N, C-alpha and C positions, 0 to 999 in steps of 0.2 A: 427683538429687532435684529435683522440679519447684519453680519459683519460686511464690510465693504468687499473683502475678498475671502474666498473659502480656503480652508486648511488643506483640502484634498478634493479630487474629483473622481467620478466613476462613470465609465462608458459601458452600457449594456444592462438594460433593466429587465432581464429575465428574472426568474425567482431568486437565483443565487445573487445576482447583482442587487436586486431590491433589498434582500435580507442583509447583505454585507453593508450596504449604504445605511440602513437603519441601525445596524450595530455600531457603525462609526458615529452616527449622529447621537445615539444614546450615550456615548462616552464624551459628549460635549464638543465634538469637532464639527464645524460646519462643512458640509459636503455639497459640491455641485454635481448634478447628474445630467447625463445626455443619453438619448436613445435615438436610433435611426428614425423610428416612428414617433413623432412629437406627441401624438395622442397618449401614448403610454407614459411619457414623461409628465405630461399635464395631470394625468390621473394619479400617478404616484405622488406627486407633490401635493395635490389636493387631498389625497387620503392620509397624508402625514404632515399636518400643519403645525404641530407643536412638539417636535422632538427637542431634547435638550440642546443639541448643537445646531440644528436647523438644516433643512434640505432646500437647495436652490436649483430650480429647473432651468435648463438652457435649451435653445432650439437649434443652434448650429454649433459646429465644432469651434468656429471662431469665437462665438459667445462663451462657449465652455472654457476654452483656454484663457480668455480674457478675465474670467471670473475667479481665477486661482492665484493665491499668493505665491510669490517667488521664493526659492526655486519651486516651480510648479510640480506637484505630485499628482499623477493621474493613473487610476486603475482601469485596466481593460478586462472586462468579463464577458467576452463573446465566444462564439464557437472557435475551438482551436483550429489552427491551420490557416487557410487562405483568408478567412474572415478577420483573424487577428492581424495578419499582414496588411490587409486593406485599411483597417483602422489606423495602424501605425503610419502607413503611407499618407493618410489624410492628416495626421497630426504633425508630422515632422516639419513641414513648411511653416507651421504656426508657432513652433517652439523656439526657445532661446537656449544658449549654452548653459549647461548645469541642470536643466529641467529633467525630471525623473518620470519615466514611463514604467508602470508595473503591470506585468501580465499575470493575472490571477487564474487563468484558465488551465486546463489539463494539457499543456503544451508538451510536445516531444522535446526532450532536453537539448537535442542537437539543433532544433529550431531556435531555442533560447540562446544557445551559443552564437548562432548566426546573427540573430537580432541584436544581441548585446554588442557584438563586434561592429555591426553596421552603424548603430547609433553612437557608439563611442567615437567612431571616425568623424561624426558630425558634432562632436562635443556635447552629446546628449547622454544621459545615463539610463540604464535599463536594468530592471529587477524582474527576474522570473520567480514568482512565488507560488509554491504549491499551497492550495487551500483545501483542507480536508475536513469533513464533518457533514457534508450534504447541506440541505436547505436549513435544517435546524442549527447546525454548527455555524453556518454563515451568519445567522440571525443572533445567536446568543453566545458564540465563542467557538471558533474553529481552531484547528491546529494549523499554524502557518509556517511554511518552509521557504524563506527568501534566499535567493542566490543572486549575486551581481557584485558590483563595486562596493567595497566596504563603506566608503564615505557616503554613498547613496543610501545604504542601509541605515546609517546613523540618522539621516534625515527622516526616514520612514519609521524608525524604531519606536518613538513614543506612541504613534498611532497603532502600530502592529501589536505592541505589548499590551495596549489598552484593550483592544478588541478581541485578542486571542482568548481561548479557553484558559481557565485557571485551575490549578491543582493544589492540594494541601502540601505545604513544604515538608511535613514530616511523613505523611502516609503515601503521598503521591496520588491520592484519589481525587477525581474531579470535584470541584466545588459547585454544587447545583444551586438552583433557585433564581437564575436570571429571568427577568420579566421585561416586557416592552417598557422602555424608559427607566428601568431599574436594573442595571447590570450588577453582577456580583462584585464585591470588593475584596482586596487582599489576595493572597495566594501567589503561586508562581506561574507566570504566563507561558503558554504552550507555543512559544516561538523563540527562535534564536537565529543568528546569522549562520547559514549553512556553508557557504563558500562562494567562489567566484563564478561568473557567467551562468552556466546551466546547472550548477550544483543543486539548487533548490528544487527545480523541476525533476532532476534525476532522482533525488531522494523521495519526492512525492511518487514517482513512478514505481520505485521499489516498495514503498508503502502499499501501493495498490496491488502489486504482485503478491506481497505477503497477505493482503486482504483476500485475494483470490484463494490462497492456500487455506487461510483460517475458515472461510466460508465452506469450502469443499470438505474439509476435515469434519466440521460440525455436521454436514449433510451425511457423511459416512457413518458417524456415530448414530445418527437418527436411523439410517438404513439398516445398521446392524441390530439396533434395538427392535426395530420393526420386523426385519427378516429373520433373525435368530430367536427372538423372544416373543414375537407377535404382540408387542405392546401397542396400545392405542395412543393417539396423538396427545390427549390430555395427560395421560400418565407420563409420557415422555417429557411433556412440558414441566411437570413437577420435578422430574429428575434433573432437567436442565436448570431449574430454579435453585435446586439444592447445590448443584455444581457451581452456580454463580456466587455461592457464599464462601468458596474456597480458592484453590490455586487457579481455577479457570475463570475467576471473576472478570467479566469483560462485557462490553457493550453488545457484542455479537451473541454471546451466550444468553444475555438478558433478553434481547429481542427474539431469540429463537424460542425461549420459554414462553414468551408472550404470544408468539405466532402459533405455537403448538396447542395452546389453550383456547385459541380463538375459534368460535363457531362461524360457519359460513353465513355471511350476511344475507345471502339470497334464500337459502333453504331453512335457515335457523336451526338446523338439526345436525348436519354433517360437520365434521372438523374442517375448518377453512383450508388447511394445508392439503387435505385429501381431494379438494376440487380444483386445485391449482395445477395446470398442465406442466408436466415435467420437462420443460425446455427452458434453459437458462440463457439469457442474453449476455452480451459483453460489449464494452466500448473500446477495447483494444489495449488498455494499459497493462493488463496481465500478459498479453502477447508481446508487448514492447519489452517487458522485464525478461521474459523467457528468451526472446531473440537476442537481447543484449548479453544475457548470460552465455549463450552459444557463441556470440561474436567474440567475447573476451575469454572464452574457455573456462568459465567458472561453473562448477556443478550446481545447478538449481533444479533438480528433477522434481521435487515436490511442488514447487510453484508451477512448473511446466505441466505436470499432471493435472493440476487444478484447472489450467486453461483447456487442456484436452478434454477434461470431463465435461466442460461446458459445450465443447465442440460435438462430442458424442451425444449429449443430451439434445442437441439441435436437430439430429436426424431421427426424429420421433417416429415417422411412418416406417422408415427402414427398420428401426428397432422392433416395432410391433410385428412386422413381417418376419424378421429374424427370430423373434421369440417363439414362433410357431414351428420353426425348423430346427434351431439349435438347442440341444438339451444339456442341462447341467447336472450336477450330482443330486442324488435323492436324499442325502444325509441331512438330518435335523439335529439341532442342539437339544440335549436332554439334561443338561446340568443345572446348576444353581443360578437363578435369575439374579440374585444379589451379587454373587461373585462375578458374573459376566458384566453387569452394569459397572462394577468397580474396575474391571479389566478394561472396558471400553473407555472409561474416564482416563485411565493411565495411558492407554494407546493414543488418545487424543492429545494429552499433555506432552507426551514424548514426541509425537509427530509435529506438534506445534513448535517445540524447541528446535527441531531439525529444520523446519521451514524458515524460522527466524534466523537460524545460523546461516542458512543459504543466502538470505536477503542481506545480512550484514557482511558476509564474505564477498558478495557481489559489490557492495558499496566500497569495501576495502580495496578491491581491485580497481574500481572506477577512479578512486582518488589517485592511484598511480597513473592510470591511463590518461586522465585529464588534468593532472597536476593540481588537484584540490587538496585541502587540508580539512578533512571531515572529523568532527568530534562525535564519535558513535554513542558515547554516554549521553550527550546533550540531545542527539537525535531521538534516542529512546525516551528521554525526558519529555520532549515536546509531543510525543505520540501518546502520552498518558492521559490526555484530555482532549476533547473536541473532535478527534478523528474517529473513523470507523473502527480501527483496530485498537482503540483505547482499552487498556487492560491492566490489572494489578501486576500481571506478569512482567510488564515493561520496567517496573521498578527493579526487578531482579537483573534485567539487562543493564540498566544504569549502574547498579552496584557492581556488576561484573567488570564493566569498563573502568569503574573507579578503582577497582583492585588492580587491573592491568589494562592500561590504555592501548597497549600493543597486542592485545589478545587476538590470536590468529583465527580462532573459531569459538563460538559460544559454547560448544560441547566440551571445550578444554577448561572452562571455568569450573572451579570446585563445586559450586552450587548445582549447576546444570549436569555436571559429570555424576555427582552423587544422586541427583534426582532420576536420571535415566538408568543408572545402575540399579537403583531400587525398584523401578517400575518396568524394566525391560522384559521381565518374564511375562507379565500381563500383556504387554504390547505384542510380544511374539505369539502369545496364545490367541489374541484377537485376530492378528493377520492370518495365522494358520487356520483358525475357524472360518474366517471369511472365505478363504480359498476352498476349504473342504465342503462348505455349505453353498458355495456359488454366489456369494454376495460381493459385488464389486467394491473394492476399497483401495482405489489407486493411490491416493495420497498417503494413507497409512502404510501401505506396502512399499511405496517408493521412498518414504522417509526412513523406514527400517533398513532398506537396501543401502541408502545413503549412509546411515549410521555404521552399518557393517563394513561398507567399503572404506569409509573414512578411518575406521579403527584398524584396518588391515595393513600390516607392514609390507605384505606382498599380495598383489592382485594378479589375475591371469592375463594381464596386459603383456606379459612377456611372450606368450604364445601369439597374441594379436600382432605384436611388433615383428615377430618372426614371419608371420603370414605376409605382412606388408613388405618385408624385405624379399620374400620369395617371389611375389608376383610383380612388385614395382621397384625393387632395388632401393627401398626407402631407408636402409641401414638400421643399425641398432647399437645400443650401448651394452656393455658387459658388467655383470655384478662384481667381477674381479679386476675391473679397470676404473680409473677416475671418471667422474661424470664429465660429459662433454667430449669424450673420445669415442668416435663412431667406427663401426665395422660393417662389412657386407660379405655375405657368402656368395660365391660364384656358383649359383644353383645349377645351371646347365652343364657345367664342367663335371666330368665323371668323379673326380676326387673331391669336389665341392670345397675348395680351399677358402679360408677366411682372408679377406683383403682389408687393409685399412681404408677407410672412406676418405 
């Protein structure tokens, strides 16, 4: 029998909305649902008549709001942007002081800051929560990244902790086995309060940027094994399966192994991956991450290269035409297969470390920019389960920030420093071989350049700044003077005197 009022509501019954609603109901919370098309609401309620918490269908926003216990908590899961604003505009006149609106979409964090401010001025509370894990995660346990007023988070916390993915407290590994109506019990929930206003959606954006990097690096490992060793998809699938038992243990490595072993459902003979057109789509969050890195002056070249790799994949016809004109080296690899596979493994792991270092450095700068207080160890913790980048590797990041909460860069942590030091010879060998044999490896090579730049006490930027002073009088600092003291050479003058700026 339904309660008089629901614990929480959800607007937007696309697949993600339906699955999150069922996840909430499976944990004993009654949930009211609303969709712009009432037929979808009716069908969803009819298809799910006996969840532990119960699903209540509503036909209007007024009915939806009236069905919720106070302070009302309502999740919006519609298309990011104008659609989200339209739903909020429709809700606001119906709400009372203290009610909580939760945006679970892939919102741009600056939109979340704007919305939180606008609702706060109306005595309403707004939480922007990243939801990662795709359709499966929404149904059985996503990683949830809420940002907003802390008091509002406390109201949402029991539900968010219940429905989030769970990991083992000791190993950090996801706890599997959730089924419809039977969620997993115990474990550490993959959610925590991220910070004020747009912090949750910002962290979700960086998560997605890191995801772009992870996926592209895996693709480069695949391209190198195929291009340099001539391995078939199924054999590479076995290699990825083996890698998934060690340091690279992760969801993306696991699904890559599965994909590479898959036969084409249409022909039943060819490898599935061989019939997939080599053009990759994108929804924009990787671009947001890269653009924000540029805006804040934070080096994130590996994440940016992963975005550009998708861009160049999209110009398929142009690449086909170029392949008939532009010639590469004729060199072939003739060394040990086992040694090169091991080297590619190391190159992938080192590049991954650099990509994550860039992502966490970006968040470190953002907290200064937006006056947030981010807990990087906890962020790594909640990414261990539910989300697309879930990996055993994240436990090492959690441990790094436990050792030093003020760590400037992951590369400076003893574990990551030691790991890269041990594996960098293989990493350099792979990047060199890729260049010599003409196999594109943009994230591997950019990660290596990032590493070499970051470890350099002196870069050639001295010449660059001298050039800027020459053509634009942009001034320069001197190595023999205190920082912050600027000079300019009067280049047109015959004697070229140095002047204080």
